[in-house]
ROFIMAR-569013 format. One record per residue (C-alpha): residue in three letters; x, y, z. Coordinates in Angstrom, 3 decimals, always signed. Example, Ala and Ser with C-alpha at 12.3 -4.5 7.8 and 13.67 -1.06 7.14 Angstrom:
// residues 2
+------+----------+----------+----------+
! type !        x !        y !        z !
+------+----------+----------+----------+
!  Ala !  +12.300 !   -4.500 !   +7.800 !
!  Ser !  +13.670 !   -1.060 !   +7.140 !
+------+----------+----------+----------+
//
This chain:
// residues 201
+------+----------+----------+----------+
! type !        x !        y !        z !
+------+----------+----------+----------+
!  Met !  -11.722 !  +23.461 !   +0.435 !
!  Lys !  -13.312 !  +20.467 !   +2.135 !
!  Gln !  -14.846 !  +17.251 !   +0.751 !
!  Ile !  -14.716 !  +18.297 !   -2.904 !
!  Ser !  -13.520 !  +16.430 !   -6.009 !
!  Ile !  -10.372 !  +17.822 !   -7.634 !
!  His !  -11.890 !  +17.118 !  -11.054 !
!  Ser !  -14.523 !  +19.778 !  -10.396 !
!  Val !  -11.924 !  +22.504 !   -9.707 !
!  Glu !   -8.761 !  +21.363 !  -11.488 !
!  His !   -9.434 !  +23.774 !  -14.365 !
!  Leu !   -9.011 !  +26.804 !  -12.080 !
!  Lys !   -5.932 !  +28.969 !  -12.628 !
!  His !   -4.826 !  +28.856 !   -8.985 !
!  Lys !   -1.197 !  +27.866 !   -8.530 !
!  Ile !   -2.207 !  +25.550 !   -5.658 !
!  Ile !   -5.570 !  +24.003 !   -4.797 !
!  Ala !   -5.805 !  +22.611 !   -1.241 !
!  Ile !   -8.518 !  +20.080 !   -0.377 !
!  Glu !   -9.210 !  +18.395 !   +2.971 !
!  Thr !  -11.062 !  +15.063 !   +2.935 !
!  Gln !  -12.173 !  +12.582 !   +5.603 !
!  Tyr !  -12.484 !   +9.064 !   +4.172 !
!  Asp !  -14.358 !   +6.043 !   +5.507 !
!  Glu !  -12.590 !   +3.341 !   +7.502 !
!  Tyr !  -11.708 !   +1.609 !   +4.216 !
!  Tyr !  -11.895 !   +3.395 !   +0.883 !
!  Val !  -10.436 !   +2.707 !   -2.571 !
!  Leu !   -9.903 !   +5.338 !   -5.266 !
!  Ala !   -9.459 !   +3.429 !   -8.534 !
!  Met !   -6.557 !   +4.124 !  -10.891 !
!  His !   -6.686 !   +7.738 !  -12.131 !
!  Thr !   -4.503 !  +10.700 !  -13.104 !
!  His !   -4.365 !  +14.458 !  -12.530 !
!  Lys !   -3.032 !  +17.199 !  -14.762 !
!  Arg !   -1.536 !  +18.757 !  -11.644 !
!  Ala !   +1.088 !  +17.322 !   -9.307 !
!  Gln !   -0.396 !  +16.105 !   -6.027 !
!  Leu !   +0.953 !  +16.136 !   -2.507 !
!  Leu !   -1.153 !  +13.701 !   -0.477 !
!  Tyr !   -0.662 !  +14.187 !   +3.263 !
!  Gly !   -2.332 !  +11.863 !   +5.756 !
!  Ala !   -2.930 !  +13.597 !   +9.075 !
!  Gln !   -4.252 !  +10.255 !  +10.346 !
!  Gly !   -4.581 !   +6.713 !   +9.033 !
!  Val !   -2.541 !   +4.715 !   +6.523 !
!  Ile !   -2.441 !   +5.172 !   +2.739 !
!  His !   -1.433 !   +2.548 !   +0.165 !
!  Val !   -0.424 !   +4.045 !   -3.188 !
!  Glu !   -0.061 !   +1.857 !   -6.284 !
!  Thr !   +1.333 !   +2.941 !   -9.655 !
!  Pro !   +2.655 !   +0.976 !  -12.649 !
!  Gln !   +6.162 !   +1.607 !  -11.235 !
!  Gly !   +5.597 !   +0.325 !   -7.715 !
!  Ser !   +3.783 !   +0.429 !   -4.419 !
!  Trp !   +4.153 !   +2.730 !   -1.407 !
!  Ile !   +2.814 !   +2.489 !   +2.158 !
!  Ile !   +2.430 !   +5.895 !   +3.798 !
!  Pro !   +2.064 !   +5.981 !   +7.597 !
!  Pro !   +0.516 !   +8.946 !   +9.450 !
!  Glu !   +2.475 !  +12.226 !   +9.442 !
!  Arg !   +4.082 !  +11.397 !   +6.079 !
!  Ala !   +3.082 !  +12.462 !   +2.575 !
!  Val !   +3.401 !  +11.092 !   -0.934 !
!  Trp !   +4.438 !  +13.261 !   -3.872 !
!  Ile !   +2.644 !  +12.236 !   -7.094 !
!  Pro !   +3.981 !  +13.946 !  -10.246 !
!  Pro !   +1.556 !  +15.222 !  -12.927 !
!  Glu !   -0.122 !  +12.590 !  -15.126 !
!  Val !   +1.170 !   +9.633 !  -13.076 !
!  Ala !   -1.556 !   +6.976 !  -12.897 !
!  His !   -2.200 !   +5.907 !   -9.300 !
!  Gln !   -4.662 !   +3.979 !   -7.158 !
!  Leu !   -5.220 !   +4.801 !   -3.487 !
!  Thr !   -6.374 !   +2.502 !   -0.714 !
!  Leu !   -7.125 !   +4.492 !   +2.432 !
!  Phe !   -7.548 !   +3.111 !   +5.941 !
!  Asn !   -9.344 !   +5.560 !   +8.268 !
!  Val !   -7.587 !   +8.480 !   +6.618 !
!  Lys !   -7.984 !  +12.229 !   +6.948 !
!  Thr !   -6.047 !  +13.886 !   +4.145 !
!  Cys !   -4.906 !  +17.269 !   +3.012 !
!  Ser !   -4.146 !  +17.202 !   -0.704 !
!  Leu !   -2.345 !  +19.945 !   -2.565 !
!  Tyr !   -2.742 !  +20.055 !   -6.352 !
!  Ile !   -0.010 !  +22.141 !   -7.982 !
!  Leu !   +0.162 !  +23.385 !  -11.559 !
!  Pro !   +3.037 !  +21.661 !  -13.439 !
!  Glu !   +4.894 !  +24.916 !  -14.099 !
!  Tyr !   +5.186 !  +25.570 !  -10.336 !
!  Val !   +6.154 !  +22.106 !   -9.059 !
!  Pro !   +9.035 !  +22.277 !   -6.537 !
!  Arg !  +10.116 !  +18.649 !   -7.142 !
!  His !  +11.179 !  +17.354 !  -10.544 !
!  Thr !  +10.900 !  +13.583 !  -10.438 !
!  Ile !   +8.864 !  +11.335 !  -12.710 !
!  Tyr !   +8.224 !   +8.844 !   -9.896 !
!  Cys !   +6.283 !   +9.041 !   -6.645 !
!  Glu !   +8.181 !   +9.842 !   -3.451 !
!  Val !   +7.297 !   +9.478 !   +0.225 !
!  Leu !   +8.253 !  +12.669 !   +2.060 !
!  Ser !   +9.075 !  +13.393 !   +5.674 !
!  Ile !   +6.916 !  +16.329 !   +6.800 !
!  Ser !   +8.497 !  +18.922 !   +9.105 !
!  Pro !   +6.448 !  +20.432 !  +11.973 !
!  Leu !   +6.305 !  +23.744 !  +10.070 !
!  Leu !   +5.067 !  +22.148 !   +6.846 !
!  Arg !   +2.508 !  +20.106 !   +8.791 !
!  Gln !   +0.933 !  +23.272 !  +10.183 !
!  Leu !   +0.956 !  +24.918 !   +6.755 !
!  Leu !   -0.754 !  +21.881 !   +5.194 !
!  Leu !   -3.472 !  +21.883 !   +7.846 !
!  Lys !   -4.024 !  +25.616 !   +7.321 !
!  Ala !   -4.105 !  +25.592 !   +3.499 !
!  Pro !   -7.645 !  +24.129 !   +3.010 !
!  Glu !   -9.063 !  +26.887 !   +5.220 !
!  Leu !   -7.888 !  +29.655 !   +2.864 !
!  Asn !  -10.609 !  +31.055 !   +0.618 !
!  Glu !  -10.786 !  +33.360 !   -2.358 !
!  Pro !   -9.973 !  +36.124 !   -2.808 !
!  Phe !   -6.573 !  +35.154 !   -1.432 !
!  Ser !   -4.858 !  +37.832 !   +0.639 !
!  Arg !   -1.150 !  +38.574 !   +0.437 !
!  His !   -0.790 !  +36.572 !   +3.654 !
!  Asp !   -2.506 !  +33.580 !   +2.018 !
!  Glu !   -0.212 !  +33.804 !   -1.006 !
!  Leu !   +2.821 !  +33.830 !   +1.286 !
!  Ile !   +1.577 !  +30.630 !   +2.949 !
!  Phe !   +1.386 !  +28.942 !   -0.462 !
!  Glu !   +4.874 !  +30.204 !   -1.361 !
!  Leu !   +6.280 !  +28.888 !   +1.913 !
!  Ile !   +4.637 !  +25.499 !   +1.276 !
!  Leu !   +6.384 !  +25.268 !   -2.112 !
!  Ser !   +9.685 !  +26.261 !   -0.528 !
!  Glu !   +9.330 !  +23.628 !   +2.204 !
!  Leu !   +8.365 !  +20.935 !   -0.322 !
!  Glu !  +11.526 !  +21.624 !   -2.284 !
!  Ile !  +13.726 !  +20.674 !   +0.672 !
!  Cys !  +11.674 !  +17.758 !   +2.065 !
!  Glu !  +13.655 !  +14.597 !   +2.740 !
!  Thr !  +12.479 !  +11.370 !   +1.133 !
!  Val !  +11.616 !   +8.236 !   +3.124 !
!  Asp !  +12.394 !   +4.839 !   +1.589 !
!  Leu !   +8.965 !   +3.197 !   +1.665 !
!  His !   +8.906 !   +2.166 !   -1.995 !
!  Leu !   +8.178 !   -1.419 !   -3.028 !
!  Pro !   +9.171 !   -1.775 !   -6.717 !
!  Leu !   +7.073 !   -3.959 !   -9.007 !
!  Pro !   +8.080 !   -5.885 !  -12.155 !
!  Glu !   +6.821 !   -4.989 !  -15.622 !
!  Asn !   +6.578 !   -8.654 !  -16.667 !
!  Lys !   +2.801 !   -9.248 !  -16.633 !
!  Ala !   +2.810 !  -12.796 !  -15.257 !
!  Met !   +5.308 !  -11.870 !  -12.546 !
!  Leu !   +3.411 !   -8.676 !  -11.709 !
!  Glu !   +0.168 !  -10.628 !  -11.198 !
!  Ile !   +1.835 !  -12.969 !   -8.692 !
!  Cys !   +3.486 !  -10.023 !   -6.898 !
!  Lys !   +0.135 !   -8.254 !   -6.516 !
!  Lys !   -1.450 !  -11.389 !   -5.049 !
!  Phe !   +1.474 !  -11.637 !   -2.648 !
!  Ile !   +1.022 !   -8.008 !   -1.516 !
!  Glu !   -2.654 !   -8.705 !   -0.798 !
!  Asn !   -1.709 !  -11.783 !   +1.290 !
!  Pro !   +1.944 !  -11.540 !   +2.383 !
!  Asn !   +3.582 !  -14.807 !   +3.426 !
!  Ile !   +7.194 !  -14.929 !   +4.658 !
!  His !   +7.319 !  -18.632 !   +3.725 !
!  Phe !   +6.491 !  -18.036 !   +0.050 !
!  Ser !   +9.700 !  -19.224 !   -1.615 !
!  Pro !  +11.461 !  -18.373 !   -4.879 !
!  Glu !  +10.868 !  -21.988 !   -5.887 !
!  Gln !   +7.086 !  -21.592 !   -5.458 !
!  Phe !   +7.172 !  -18.358 !   -7.459 !
!  Ala !   +9.212 !  -20.014 !  -10.227 !
!  Thr !   +6.772 !  -22.934 !  -10.336 !
!  Gln !   +3.858 !  -20.539 !  -10.919 !
!  Leu !   +5.813 !  -19.014 !  -13.805 !
!  Cys !   +6.631 !  -22.483 !  -15.202 !
!  Thr !  +10.368 !  -21.760 !  -15.139 !
!  Ser !  +13.442 !  -22.826 !  -13.193 !
!  Glu !  +14.283 !  -21.186 !   -9.877 !
!  Arg !  +17.634 !  -20.031 !  -11.274 !
!  His !  +16.057 !  -18.356 !  -14.304 !
!  Phe !  +13.343 !  -16.814 !  -12.107 !
!  Ser !  +15.926 !  -15.350 !   -9.707 !
!  Arg !  +17.839 !  -13.683 !  -12.553 !
!  Leu !  +14.648 !  -12.372 !  -14.160 !
!  Phe !  +13.210 !  -11.049 !  -10.879 !
!  Lys !  +16.372 !   -9.126 !  -10.005 !
!  Ser !  +16.601 !   -7.627 !  -13.506 !
!  Glu !  +12.934 !   -6.545 !  -13.342 !
!  Val !  +12.819 !   -5.259 !   -9.763 !
!  Gly !  +16.411 !   -4.461 !   -8.801 !
!  Leu !  +16.235 !   -6.658 !   -5.691 !
!  Ser !  +16.490 !  -10.363 !   -4.988 !
!  Phe !  +13.101 !  -11.959 !   -4.311 !
!  Ser !  +14.051 !  -12.593 !   -0.662 !
!  Lys !  +14.818 !   -8.894 !   -0.071 !
!  Trp !  +11.671 !   -7.837 !   -1.896 !
!  Arg !   +9.564 !  -10.284 !   +0.111 !
+------+----------+----------+----------+
//
C-alpha cells in the first residue's frame, strides 16, 4: 500500500500491513500510538523518534522497532519510509522499548517489496511476510538511544537542549535552572538517566 493512513486499515485481520510513504522535506507526526507493532524503515532521509522513555535518531538504511501501544512522535527529514504494522500475537521481538535495528541486504529488499503486494495474497506473498518476520527476529540492534529523565523540570530542559545542542552547556548551568546544587543535580541526573550529564550531552 502507498500513501495511506494506518488508522484506516489497522482493523484488518492481516498479520502484516505494509505501507510506503514519501514525506515532505520536514514533517512532524504528533505523539500517537498503534495497536500493532511498527517497524519503521527509512530508505532515505533521517528520522527522529521521541517516546516518554527516550529519543532515537535513525539514519538511512536503518529501522526503528516500535512495540504495540508505545506512544511516539516522529520528525522526518526528507524521508521515504516503508512501515510494517504487525499484529501483537505475531511480533518477532518482545521488548517494551523502541530499538534501532541494522537492516541486512536481504531484509532491505523484502521491505521494499512488501508494499507492492496486494490482496488476495498468494502463497509466494505469504512466504515473503514469513521471511520478513524471521529476519526481524535476528536483527542486530544499533545503540542510537538517547535516554530521557522522568523528572518533569529536568525533562523540559533536556528537550530544549536536544532542539539546540550546545557542547558548552555545563552541569552547573543545568543545576542553576533547576535551582539546586551542581552536586545534587549530578546525582539526580545519573539516577534518572543512567549516564553522567557530560556523557549524555
